[in-house]
Residue frames as qw, qx, qy, qz and C-alpha x, y, z in Angstrom:
[[0.356, -0.751, 0.391, -0.394, -15.26, 5.82, -9.56],
 [0.650, 0.170, -0.710, 0.211, -13.02, 3.43, -7.63],
 [0.648, -0.659, 0.129, -0.358, -13.59, 2.22, -4.09],
 [0.527, 0.380, -0.691, 0.317, -10.72, 0.82, -2.02],
 [0.748, -0.588, 0.046, -0.304, -10.93, -1.13, 1.24],
 [0.306, 0.549, -0.722, 0.291, -7.82, -2.04, 3.24],
 [0.873, -0.442, -0.016, -0.205, -7.34, -4.82, 5.75],
 [0.884, 0.129, -0.307, 0.327, -4.54, -6.51, 7.65],
 [0.102, 0.674, -0.372, 0.630, -3.17, -3.78, 9.88],
 [0.803, -0.523, -0.283, -0.038, -2.38, -4.39, 13.50],
 [0.335, -0.835, 0.418, -0.124, 0.20, -4.48, 16.25],
 [0.950, 0.159, -0.185, 0.194, 3.41, -6.43, 15.84],
 [0.593, -0.699, 0.210, 0.340, 6.79, -6.56, 17.54],
 [0.192, 0.803, -0.483, -0.292, 9.94, -5.42, 15.78],
 [0.115, -0.351, 0.909, 0.195, 11.22, -8.13, 13.48],
 [0.494, 0.309, 0.779, -0.232, 7.76, -9.49, 12.84],
 [0.064, 0.080, 0.681, 0.725, 5.60, -9.51, 9.74],
 [0.419, 0.495, 0.485, -0.588, 2.25, -8.25, 8.55],
 [0.228, 0.199, 0.727, 0.617, 0.40, -8.56, 5.28],
 [0.280, 0.459, 0.232, -0.811, -1.85, -5.74, 4.12],
 [0.285, 0.332, 0.808, 0.394, -4.53, -6.27, 1.51],
 [0.234, 0.402, 0.061, -0.883, -6.61, -3.85, -0.51],
 [0.370, 0.410, 0.818, 0.163, -9.72, -4.74, -2.48],
 [0.085, 0.269, -0.201, -0.938, -10.79, -2.47, -5.33],
 [0.326, 0.527, 0.784, 0.026, -14.17, -2.13, -6.95],
 [0.227, 0.813, 0.140, -0.517, -15.80, 0.19, -9.44],
 [0.608, 0.779, -0.108, -0.110, -14.08, 1.48, -12.58],
 [0.732, -0.448, 0.423, 0.292, -11.07, -0.81, -12.31],
 [0.753, 0.455, 0.326, 0.347, -10.47, -0.81, -16.06],
 [0.228, 0.930, -0.008, 0.289, -9.22, 2.77, -15.86],
 [0.556, -0.785, 0.263, 0.068, -6.52, 2.17, -13.20],
 [0.609, 0.644, -0.439, 0.144, -2.86, 2.07, -14.21],
 [0.379, 0.332, -0.690, 0.520, -1.04, 1.78, -10.90],
 [0.688, -0.646, -0.229, -0.238, -1.90, 0.64, -7.40],
 [0.486, 0.353, -0.545, 0.585, 0.21, 1.11, -4.33],
 [0.593, -0.644, -0.442, 0.197, 0.61, 1.80, -0.67],
 [0.149, 0.652, -0.224, 0.709, 1.42, 5.03, 1.11],
 [0.592, -0.486, -0.560, 0.315, 1.95, 5.62, 4.80],
 [0.029, -0.757, 0.085, -0.647, 1.85, 8.53, 7.18],
 [0.575, -0.225, -0.596, 0.513, 3.57, 8.58, 10.55],
 [0.261, -0.880, -0.350, 0.185, 2.65, 11.08, 13.27],
 [0.225, -0.840, 0.133, 0.476, 4.14, 14.47, 12.47],
 [0.331, -0.281, 0.658, 0.615, 5.36, 13.40, 9.04],
 [0.490, 0.401, -0.273, -0.724, 4.20, 13.79, 5.46],
 [0.908, 0.199, 0.315, -0.193, 2.51, 10.98, 3.60],
 [0.024, -0.615, 0.702, 0.357, 5.10, 8.96, 1.70],
 [0.826, 0.285, -0.365, -0.321, 5.09, 6.31, -0.98],
 [0.675, -0.405, 0.613, -0.066, 5.91, 2.86, 0.32],
 [0.321, -0.098, 0.847, 0.413, 5.51, 0.84, -2.87],
 [0.624, 0.461, 0.112, -0.621, 3.49, 0.75, -6.05],
 [0.451, -0.022, 0.844, 0.289, 2.91, -1.64, -8.92],
 [0.336, 0.317, -0.350, -0.815, 1.80, -1.13, -12.51],
 [0.858, 0.200, 0.041, -0.472, -0.70, -3.15, -14.52],
 [0.786, 0.433, -0.441, -0.007, 2.17, -5.16, -15.96],
 [0.892, -0.364, -0.191, 0.191, 3.83, -5.83, -12.61],
 [0.460, 0.487, -0.258, 0.696, 6.53, -3.16, -12.61],
 [0.585, -0.689, -0.388, 0.180, 7.30, -2.30, -8.98],
 [0.223, 0.647, -0.231, 0.692, 8.72, 0.67, -7.16],
 [0.681, -0.533, -0.448, 0.227, 9.80, 0.80, -3.51],
 [0.194, -0.943, 0.187, -0.197, 10.88, 3.42, -1.06],
 [0.446, 0.531, -0.650, 0.312, 14.55, 3.00, -0.17],
 [0.331, -0.434, 0.603, -0.581, 13.64, 2.47, 3.47],
 [0.821, -0.025, 0.405, -0.402, 11.65, -0.70, 2.72],
 [0.670, 0.511, -0.499, -0.202, 13.63, -2.30, -0.10],
 [0.378, 0.291, -0.858, 0.189, 14.47, -5.89, 0.71],
 [0.130, 0.042, 0.790, -0.598, 11.86, -6.07, 3.46],
 [0.533, 0.421, 0.393, -0.620, 8.52, -5.32, 1.78],
 [0.162, 0.032, 0.826, 0.539, 7.00, -6.92, -1.30],
 [0.489, 0.363, 0.176, -0.774, 4.05, -5.57, -3.24],
 [0.170, 0.086, 0.919, 0.346, 1.89, -7.80, -5.41],
 [0.467, 0.258, 0.002, -0.846, -1.24, -7.45, -7.50],
 [0.289, 0.211, 0.929, 0.095, -3.96, -9.86, -8.54],
 [0.241, 0.109, -0.273, -0.925, -5.92, -8.33, -11.39],
 [0.376, -0.253, -0.828, -0.330, -8.38, -11.22, -11.47],
 [0.393, -0.558, -0.673, 0.283, -9.41, -10.50, -7.89],
 [0.040, 0.818, 0.106, 0.564, -8.83, -6.74, -8.12],
 [0.672, -0.730, -0.050, 0.113, -6.58, -6.77, -5.09],
 [0.441, 0.659, -0.429, 0.432, -3.16, -5.45, -4.15],
 [0.821, -0.535, -0.170, 0.102, -1.16, -6.70, -1.19],
 [0.170, 0.789, -0.469, 0.360, 1.87, -5.58, 0.75],
 [0.900, -0.253, -0.300, 0.191, 3.91, -8.23, 2.53],
 [0.044, -0.859, 0.334, -0.385, 5.93, -6.53, 5.26],
 [0.905, -0.162, -0.302, 0.251, 8.78, -8.47, 6.84],
 [0.600, -0.044, -0.270, 0.752, 11.47, -7.52, 9.35],
 [0.107, -0.868, -0.314, -0.370, 9.30, -4.70, 10.59],
 [0.422, 0.064, -0.351, 0.834, 10.88, -1.82, 12.46],
 [0.091, -0.648, -0.522, 0.547, 9.35, 0.74, 14.84],
 [0.013, -0.398, 0.231, 0.888, 10.00, 3.34, 12.13],
 [0.079, -0.193, -0.812, -0.546, 7.44, 1.54, 9.95],
 [0.009, 0.527, 0.730, -0.435, 4.65, 2.59, 12.31],
 [0.150, 0.208, -0.138, -0.957, 1.93, 4.66, 10.72],
 [0.644, 0.443, 0.439, -0.444, -1.36, 4.66, 8.90],
 [0.265, -0.134, 0.773, 0.561, -1.11, 2.79, 5.61],
 [0.524, 0.539, 0.194, -0.631, -3.32, 3.87, 2.73],
 [0.589, 0.238, 0.695, 0.335, -4.14, 1.96, -0.42],
 [0.165, 0.639, -0.148, -0.737, -3.88, 4.04, -3.58],
 [0.624, 0.390, 0.621, 0.272, -5.11, 3.58, -7.12],
 [0.044, -0.641, 0.182, 0.744, -3.94, 5.91, -9.88],
 [0.650, 0.586, 0.458, 0.157, -5.01, 6.62, -13.44],
 [0.333, -0.410, 0.287, 0.799, -2.43, 8.37, -15.61],
 [0.406, 0.659, 0.543, 0.326, -3.39, 10.64, -18.46],
 [0.175, 0.604, 0.063, 0.775, -3.67, 14.30, -19.27],
 [0.466, -0.609, 0.234, -0.597, -5.21, 14.40, -15.81],
 [0.387, 0.129, -0.874, 0.264, -3.90, 12.08, -13.11],
 [0.655, -0.478, -0.103, -0.576, -6.63, 10.77, -10.82],
 [0.196, 0.240, -0.855, 0.415, -5.97, 9.25, -7.41],
 [0.728, -0.431, -0.296, -0.445, -8.29, 7.12, -5.30],
 [0.076, 0.427, -0.724, 0.537, -7.69, 6.31, -1.65],
 [0.589, -0.379, -0.714, -0.001, -8.80, 3.85, 0.97],
 [0.450, -0.836, -0.111, -0.293, -9.63, 4.86, 4.51],
 [0.146, 0.664, -0.627, 0.380, -6.32, 3.61, 5.91],
 [0.898, -0.324, -0.297, -0.021, -5.25, 0.88, 8.29],
 [0.297, -0.854, 0.388, -0.177, -3.05, 1.34, 11.35],
 [0.872, 0.151, -0.377, 0.272, 0.27, -0.48, 11.58],
 [0.365, -0.844, 0.311, -0.240, 2.08, -0.30, 14.90],
 [0.818, 0.219, -0.449, 0.285, 5.50, -1.86, 15.42],
 [0.570, -0.807, 0.115, -0.104, 6.72, -2.05, 18.99],
 [0.326, 0.683, -0.615, 0.222, 10.37, -2.17, 20.00]]
C-alpha cells in the first residue's frame, strides 16, 4: 500500500505563487507515475500534471507555462510549483500515485485547498 500526505495549500491573490508538496510512503517501488489532480466546486476532478519515474511530464493545457511538477525519488516526494495563479485555479488539489500494469492502481492523498482571490 501507498500513503500520500499533501501540504502547501492556502490562500493567495491572483498572480501569486504556491508550492504544493506530497510525501509518499509504503510500497513506493511499485509506483510508476505521480501527479496532481484538482476539483473545483461543481466540476469533475481533472488532471493538473503528472510525472513518470524517469521524469517525463504531462500538463493540462490550462496550466502549461505556469505550473511545474517535479519529483525527488530519494525523498519520495512530488511537488507542484504554481506561478501566475488565477481564480480559476481554485479547488482541492489531490496527490496521486499510479501503478500501471494489467491492473492500474491509484492511490490518493486527502487533498489540500488552494484558493486564489481576484
